[in-house]
N, C-alpha and C positions, 0 to 999 in steps of 0.2 A: 167743551162750548168754547169758542173762540171770542178773545173780548176786540171791541172794532169803537167804528165811529162811521158815521153816512155824515155830512158835511154837507155843504148844497154846491157840489162839485159839477154838476150843470153847467151852473155859471159860465165856467170859463171856458164850455166845450161849446155851449151856444153863442156865446159872443165868439169864436170862433170861426162858428159857422156861418153867424151874422158877415162877419168880414171878408174870410175868404167867397161867402158864396153870393157876394157882389159883381153886377154884370159888368163886364172888362168895356174900357173905354181905349181907343186910340191904341190898340196893343200892338201890333208890330210895328216895328219902323223900317215898314219900304217904303222906297221911293219909287217914283216916274223911272220906267226905265230907258225911257228916252233924256233924261238928263245926265249931264255929267257927272262921275260920283266923287269931283273934289270940289263941285259947287254948289250940290243939293243939300240939304238939310235933313238928319237923321236918315242917311240915306242906305247905309249898313243894315244889314239886317239883324235884331239881337236875340230874334226868336230861335227857337231851337223845338228840334225833332223826335226829341223823345224826353223823358222826365228830370227835370233840372240835379235831383241828386244823383242821376247815376252818368253826368258830365265828368269829364276830366278838363283839363286846362287846353288838350288838343282839339274841343270843340268848341272852344274860345271863338267869335267871328274878328274882320278885322277892327272893328272899333270896341275890343274885350280884352281884360288882362286879365288872367286867374288873381280870384284872391285866396292864396294859401290857407291864410288862419279862420277864416269864414266859410271856405269850400265851398263857392261858388263864383260866377262870372262879374266883374264889374267893370261898368265903361272905362275906355282909356281915352284920355283927351290927347286928339290931333289935326294938326294946323288943317283948318279951312273946313271944316268937320264940327261944327257946333252940333250943341246936343242938350235939352234937359229931358230928365229921366225921371221917374217916379217907378221906384222898384219894390214891389210887396214879396214878401214871404214869412212863411209862420207857419207850425205845427201845432196840435191841441192832442192829447188824448181823455179818453173817458174810461178808469180800470174798474175793472171788478177784482179785489187782491183778497187772495183767503193763505194762511200760511197752518201750517199743518199743526195739529194740536196741542204745541209747546205753553208753557207760563208765559212765554213772551210772544207767544202767535198771539195775532190781531188779523180782524176782516173790515175791508175797508172800502168804500169807493171813490174814487180821489179823478180827481182832473189837474194835470199839469197841463201850462200852453206857453206857448211863444209868438207872438208875432211882429214882424219888422216890419218899421217904413224908410226907405233911403230915396232923399231926396236928392240929385244932382245937376248940375248945370258947366259948363265949361267955361271960361272963360281967357282973351289972347291969347287962342289958339294954342296952348297948353298947359293950361290948367282946367284939374276938375275939382269942383267944391261941392261935398258932400256931408249931406245931415242924415244923420242914420239913430233912431227911434226905434226901444225895442220895450215890449210892455208882457207883462204878464197878467193874469188874475191868481194865482199861486196861493195868495197868502187868505183867499178867502174861499178857495175850492179843495183846500186840506184838511184834515184834520188839525188841532190846535196842536198833536205833538207830529207831526209830517204823513206821511205816507209811507205806509210798513215795507222796512226794507231792512233782512233781517243782517247785521253785522255793521250796517251804515250807523255812522256817528259824521258830529261836525255840527255848529253855531248853538243858541241856545234858546229857548222855549222863551214866551213873552214874561214869565212868571219867573225868568233865569233859569231853570233848570235844563240843562244839556237835551237836546236831541237822539234819542239811544234807539238802536236798530229803527231808526225811520230816515226820511231824507227830509229835509227842512224845506220850506218854498223858498222860490227866489225871491230877491227884492220887488214887492208890487207896489201901485204898478209898475214902475219904473225900472227894466233891469238896466236901460244903456242909453246912454244919450251925447252922442257923439261928432263933434266939426271937424271934417278933413279936408286938406289941400291937396290933391295926386299933382302930381309935376311930370310932366313927359320929359324923358330924356333920352331916348332912343326908339321911332317908330320902327324901328327895323327890327329888335330885339324885345322892344318892348319895354327895357326898363322904365326904370320910375322913382321918384322919393317922395312917400306921402310921409304928413305931416298929421297929429291929431290932437285934439284937446276933447279931453271927456270929465264933465261932473261924475260921472259915472261910465265905465268903462271897462277895455279889457287891456290887462298888463301886458308883456312882449314877451312873457314865459309861459313854461308849459306844452303840452302837446295840442292840435285840435279839440275846442272843449267839444263833450259829446251831444249839444246841441246843436251842433252845427258837421260834424264829421258824418258822411255817408254811411259806414257802417253800425252805427251808434242812432242811424236815425228814426227806424220802428222799435229800437228796443225803448220800451216805456221808464224805463230803469235808470236813475244815474249812477255811474262806474261806484263802487265801495272807496275806491283810492280817489274820488275828486277830492278829497284835503287834503289825500300824500302827494304832493307835488307834481297833481297832474292839474286838473281844471279848477282850481279854486280860483286863481286869475280872472276868468271869464266875468264875473261882475265886484267891481273895483272901484273906490272913491277917487276920485282927483287923479285924472291921470292926463299925463303929456307924453308922447313918442315920437316914434317918427320909425318907417320902413324903407329901406333904399334897394329898390329891387334890379341887379346888376345881371341880366338875360335868369337864370334858372337859381342863381344866388341871393339870398334875400339877408340883410343884417337888418335886424331890428334890436332897437333899446327903448326902455320909457323911464318914467320917474313919475311916482303913485304916493298915495297915502295908505301905509299899511296895514290900520285899523280895519279888518272888515265890517263891512255893512250889516245893519242886524237884520236880518231878514224877517221879523214882526213889526218892522216902525214902515211907516206910510212917510218916507224924507228924503231928501237930498242932500245930505249935508257934505259939506266942503271940508279939504283936511290939508296939512302941511305936506311938500312933497318929500316924506321922509325915506323913502324906499327903493330901491332900484330893479330892473330885469334888463336881461339881453337874453338875445333866441338866433338863431343860427338856421337857413333852412335853404337846404338844397334842392332842388328839380331837376331828376339827371335825367328823366324822360316824361313825359306826359301820365305816366302810368306807375312811378316809380317817385318817391320823395320823403328826403329825412329830417328832421330837426335833433335840434340839443340845444337848452335852454338853462340859466340859473338865475335866480332872484334871490337880492337879500330884502329879507321884510321887517319893519321897525314894528313892534309893539302888535301882531297881528290879530291877537285879541287880548281881555282884561289879565293880566296877571303873565303874559307870555313876552317877556322885554323884547325879543327879537328872533328869528327863522332866518334858514336857506331852503330855499325851492328847488330840485334838480328833477329835471325830466332829458328824456331820448326818446325818440319815437320814430316809428318806420310807417309809410303809408304806400301801399300794393294793389293795382288793379292788374284783374289780368280779362282780356275782351274774352267771349265766343261771340258763335255767328247768332244772329236771330235777336240779336239785341240783348243775349243774358250776359252776366257779368259775374266774375268773384273779386270781393274788394277781400282786404284787409288789412289791419291794425294790429302795430304791438309799441306797447308805451312801455317805459320805466317811469316812474315819479319816488324822488325820495327827498326828507320833510327833515330840520333838524328841530328838538327842544318844542315840540306842540305837546301841551299835555305831560310837561314833567318824562317826555322819553325824549333820550339824546337823540337819536334816529327810528327814524320808520322808512319803511320801502313797501311798493307796492308796483305789482305788475301785471297787465291787462294785453289779452290778446283776443280779439273782437273779428269776425269777420259778417259777410252778407253776400247772399247767391240769390239772383234772380233776375229780372226784368224787371218792365216797366209795370207789370200786375202783382208778378208773385215772388215773395221775397220769404227767404228763410235766413235766420241771422242767429247768431250764437255769441256768447262771452264767458272766456274763461278771468277771471281775477285771484289772482296771489298774493297775500298784504298780511303784513302786520296790525297785529291793533293789541292794548295794552289791558290788562284786568279792568283798570279803571276807567277805563273811556266806555266798556261797556258794563261798567255798575256790577262789575262780578266781584265777592269780596272775599276776604280769607285765603287770597293766594299769595307765595312768596314774588317778588318781585316785582308787586303789581304796576310798577310805570314800565316796565319791560315787554318789548311786544312780543307778541306770539303769533304763528302763520297762521290763518284764514283762509277758505277755500271755497270761491263761489262759480258754479257751473250753469250756464244759461244755455236754452236751447226755445226757440219760437220759430213760430210762420206769423205770415200776415197776406191776405190778399185784397185787391181792389175791388170795390164793391161799385165804385158810381168816380167820372170822371168829367170837370167843365172847366172851359176858360183855364187850364192850370192849375187846378187842385186838383183832388183828391180825399175821396174817403176809403178808410182800408180797415179790416175787424181780424181780429188773428189773437192768438196764443201764447202765454211762455209759462215754462216750467225752469224753477231754478231750484239747484241742490245747493244747499250749504254744508261745508266739510268744517266738525272743527278740532282743533287740539283737545286732546283726551282730558285734560284740567277743566275745558270749557263744557265739557260734557253736560253734565249736571246742569248748568243753565239752559242748553240749548238743546237735550235731548236727543242728543248722535250727531245723525245729520239731515235737519228738517225738509223739507220741501216745502216751496211758494207757488201756487197757480196763480197766473194773471189771464184775465180775457179783457180783450179793451177794442175799443174803435178809435182808430187815427184820423186826423183831418189836416191835411197838408197842404202845400204847393209853394208856388210862385210865378209873379208875374212880371212882365217890365211893360214901363210904359212910355211913350214918347209924348211931350207936353207941348 
């Protein structure tokens, strides 16, 4: 009999349904065709004719610039083109989870969610001021010990015990609060300088976070390498930074507070700027982007004096006819001094094949876990990483769509492969099954 829990997961999903299902207002930034394009307000269209998760930088309009880190188009300030924008973006899952009958296996109903609202306005012909708010209800829609995910670790529960074989909730209700100013530098290649400050926001290290990249959009699981040099920095306390875009080259840097926010606390603490991160991004073409990053993190968790995070990632899109495309993400992440391990590595390969209604997705992860991280006793070298593998394959299909939002239904299976010394704890190579509904999408509103 599988062990499990059934919290009130529909809260987050129904909240998403309420927010996403609202009727749109002032949708398209469409001006009068008789007006001059340099004098009319909001004249350039910022709507798109295909799902926003299938867009690339080539799909940006004249008043848009591609934000690589968030994986979506953002307004670009141009002289004599004033605009006031509200952009809504969200994603919510309702999952039914069953892990094969081993001692660590669980079954659960869980709901993960993310909802973003961006309000921005131009000023002085070359500035775009933006307020970004990101919320979630995961603290109340997941089991107190997280949603089941074999080999997953990171953070502590409310009672101080670590999350093991489970993904922790994101900081609820506030995942992010960021204020930014984007200064236009060159309208021809849309070069710009973005300055930002965030009581809670993203650092400038790691790959594109899994909640933002297109290849991970339909996968309900957080990557196992989440805390191994990948996207742990996407929820960080007290961040200030910059992103300099010079054509296809992005040079990013930030200062931040190293201690990771507690996922079980409802708070917004500010801390000293004791850590830093750098990221270099190169957009070779609209369909090929690479990035590398480094971060020094002071006291990331209690008992850990410091850590260094490394990452390298590559993102490619191969468009086909009739709206189909193949998208691929390859990530390496590394981290030092976490959980008494000298160095741990993670590798992720992720793909998405589909059009606006049909989505075939997969993920292969090979990474290091120590016996102590997984709570496996009586093994030699308990703080030395062993390689584990997780292979996932899933399918989802659009059931309904309205006003930029869509409802999908899908299923996924994951095969976890253990080293021989972990086989007693994980009963060989167990399977996990997930069935899910997903609600998500994006709208842009001219105010």
